[in-house]
N, C-alpha and C positions, 0 to 999 in steps of 0.2 A: 504493500499499499504506499510505503514511503516514497516510492519512485513515481507515483501518479500525482501530477500537479493538482492542487486543490480545486481549481476551476474545471478540472476534467473528471472529477469523481462522479460516481453514479448515485442515483437516488433522487430524493426530493428535499426542498427547503421550504419551510413555512415563511411566507413573506406577505406582510400586510393583510393577514387573514386568509390567505390562500396557500395551498400546496402547489408549488411550481417545480418543474423539472430542474435538477441541480444546475444544468448548463444554462438555464433561462433566468436564473436569479441574478439579474444585472442592475446596475445603477449608472447614471450618467456621469461622465468625466468631470462635470462641473458641480457635483454634489458637495454641499457645504461641509459635510462631515469629513470628506477627503482633504479639502483644502485648509480647514480651520479646526479640525479635530473635535467637532461638536458631535461626539458620539460617546455612548456608554455601553458597556457589555458585561456579561457574566461568564464564568466558567463553571460548569456543573458536570458531574459524572453519574452515569447510570451503572448500577451493579445489580445483576440478576433481574434485569427488566424494570427496575425502579430507580428513579433519580434521587440521589441523596440530598436531603434538605432542599428540595425543589422550591418550596414556597419562600423559605428564607432567602434563597438566592434571588428570586424574582422580586421580592420586596426590596432587596438592595438595589436591583436594577432600577426600580421606580425612584428610589431615594437618590441614586446617582443622577438620574435625569433631572430631578428636582433641583439638585445642587448645581446643575449646568443650566438651569433656567428654562427647562421645557417639560412638558407632560406627555407621557406615552399614552397613545389613544386606545390602549388595550389594558384591561385590569390585570392585576396579579393573577386572579383566578383563570382569566382567559389565556394568559401566557402559560400558566401551569398546564392547562388542558392541552394547549397546542404542543407543548414539549412532550407530554405523555403520548399524544396521538402520533406525533412525528417519530418518536422512538419505535413505536409498533410498526409504523409505515416503513421505516428503514429496516426493520427486521433484526434489530440489535438487542442483545441482553446487556452487554457491557460496552459502554461508549462514552464519548465526551460530548457535552451539550453546550452550544454557544448561542445564547440570545444576544442580540445587539439592537440598539435604537440610535437613530441619527437624524440630523436635519438634512433635508433633501436639496433639490437644485432649483427651486423657484426663484431664489434671490442669490446673487453672488457678491460677496463683500463681507466685511467683518460683521455688520448687522444682517440678521436673517430672521426678522420678526415674523415674516409671512411664510416661511418655509414649512412644508409638510414634515411632520415627525413620522418617520418610517420605523418599522420594526420587523426583524427577521430572526429565524432560529435555524441553525444548522446542526446536524448531529453526524459524527463520524467515529470510527473506531481508532482509539489512541491508547494502546496498552500501557506504555510507561513513558513519563516525561523525560526521565534520565535513563541512560543505558543500564539495563538490568544487572549486568556484571559489575559495573562501576558502583551501582546503588548498594549492592550487598557488602562491598568492602569500604563504602563511604566515598562520596564524590569530593572532588577538589574544587575549591572556590578561589577565585582571584579577589583582590580588593579593588573595587571600582574607583575610577577617577571621578565619576559623577556622583553627586550627593542628592539625597531626597530633599526637595525644596521646603522652605519655610511655608507653613500652612497659610500664612498671610499672602502668599504669592500664587497659590493654586488650591483648588478644592480637594485637599488630600483625602477626604473621607469618601470621595466618589471613585468608582471604578471607571475612570474616564480614559478614553483612548490617548489623549495628549500626554498624560502622565507616564505613559510607557515608552516615550521616545528615548529617554535616557536609559531605560532598562534595556532596550535593544542595543544601544551603543555599548553599554556595559557588558552585556552578554556576548556580543560579537568580540569585544576586546579580550574577554576571558577565554573564549574558544580558540582565539588565535594563539593563546599561551598554552593550550592543551588542557584548560580547565573546563568544567561542566557548566559553571555559572559564576556569578560574582556577588560578594557581599557589599552592600552599600551603606555608607554612613549618612546621617542626616546633616542638615545645614549647620548644626552646632558641633559636628564632629563625633556624635554619639553613634553607636551601632544601631542601624535601622532594620534592614531586611535584605533578602536576596532580590534578584530582579523580578521574580514573580512568585515569591514564597516568603512566609514569615520564618524567623530564625529563633532557635532555642539553644540553651547551653546547660550543661550539668556540671555541678561541683559539689563534692561532699554529700551526695544524695539529694541535693536540692536542684530544682529546675529554675533557670533564670531566662527571662525573655524581655526584650525592650518594650517599654510602654508605647502603644501605638497612637502617639499624639500628632504624627505628621505622615503617617502611612496607613494603609488599610488594615483594620482589625479583622483579619481573615475569618471566614466561617469555619474553615478547617482548623485554624489557630484556636478558636474558642472551643471547638469540639475536643481537640487534644488536651487543652487545659482541663476541661471537665473529666476526661478519661484519667489524666494524671492525678487529679484530686480524688477521684473514685478509688484509685490505688493507694491513696494515703501519701502521695508525694507532695511536698511543699512546692508551690509555684510562686516565684517572686517576679513581679513585673516592675521593672525599674530602669533607670538610665544605665546603660552599659557603655563604658568608655573603652577606647582601643587598648589601653594597658590592662584591662580586665581579661582580655583574650588569652593572655599568657597562662592564667591559672585554671582555665576550664578544662575538664576532662573529656567531655563528650559534647557533640554538637549535632543538631538535626534541623531540617527544614520541614515546614508544613504548608500544604496548599491543595486545592482541588486536583491540579495536575500532578504536583509533586507527591501528594499523599503525605507519608512520613518518610523522609529520605535522610539517612545518616550522612554526616560530613566528616571526612578524614583530615582535610587540610583547608586552612584559609590563609593564603600567603605563607608567612613563615611559621604559622601556628599549626600544631598537630593534635588530633583528637582520636580517641578510640571509639569503636562501635560497641558501646557498653550495654549492660543489661537493661538499664532504664530505657535507652533508645530502642532496643529490640522489643521490650515489653510494650512500649507505646506503638510501635509498628504493628505488632500482632493485635493489640487492642483496637486500633483504628481499622485494621482489615476486617475484624469481626463486627465492629460497629456499623460499617457501611453496608453490610449484607442485609438484604430484606429479611424482616422478621420471620416470614413464612418459610424462607429458605433455611434459616437457622433451625426452626422448629422441625423441619422435615429431616434434618440430618440425624 
């Protein structure tokens, strides 16, 4: 599948209330969302035919749109149902789900008050965000040149397309060095996140993670924090400085695409794939499975 360009894949895409053939899901080159990044999106995963935390994701899609100053013309319930129906129509049990909403092409310029708000959903099979062999032994992270911006300069609580420009730059630079991803600092120089995932550290049996005050408080992040607390682990949300990295024993990433991914290196710092990380990997894998599938085992 990896060799097939995304615009040439088979199946259907839900677009503005209709199911259209994959190849026919097109927009005009003067679409505002393309030129000015007036777009918001979600990343969701289906396991065993059910989409994990579907409504929570689509509620965030609506909130992201609100933060960008527009309203999606489909309710959360309507988008939920479209996602479920499309998953069945695609014939997938395990898949990645991408809802997106954007300003259209009626006006071109910074101002786009009269542009239609479009919405689409695509679903495809995407088994692992990181190379499975790398993931088992812990992935290597570069330290990004680019920093997460001050929340006074961008709507950091929105999953907005424009906020990912520096993530692409950072991930490309990391891959050029042979790394799988990059860790980013925030504008204050504190540890923030990876390019598309939240980050956690372990020291002396406690789990530490940056306070999400200028980047996305991920749905997977919150899920894993809950799983850790259920296990009795103490989770400390705090400012993490660069000098703190030296003392951490374990590190892992969380995200819809990344799930729970161990990290073995961040620049000069080294980490083990320890028991707490392995436990949370297993707990998350169990948590995302549909309850009826678990009951049937």
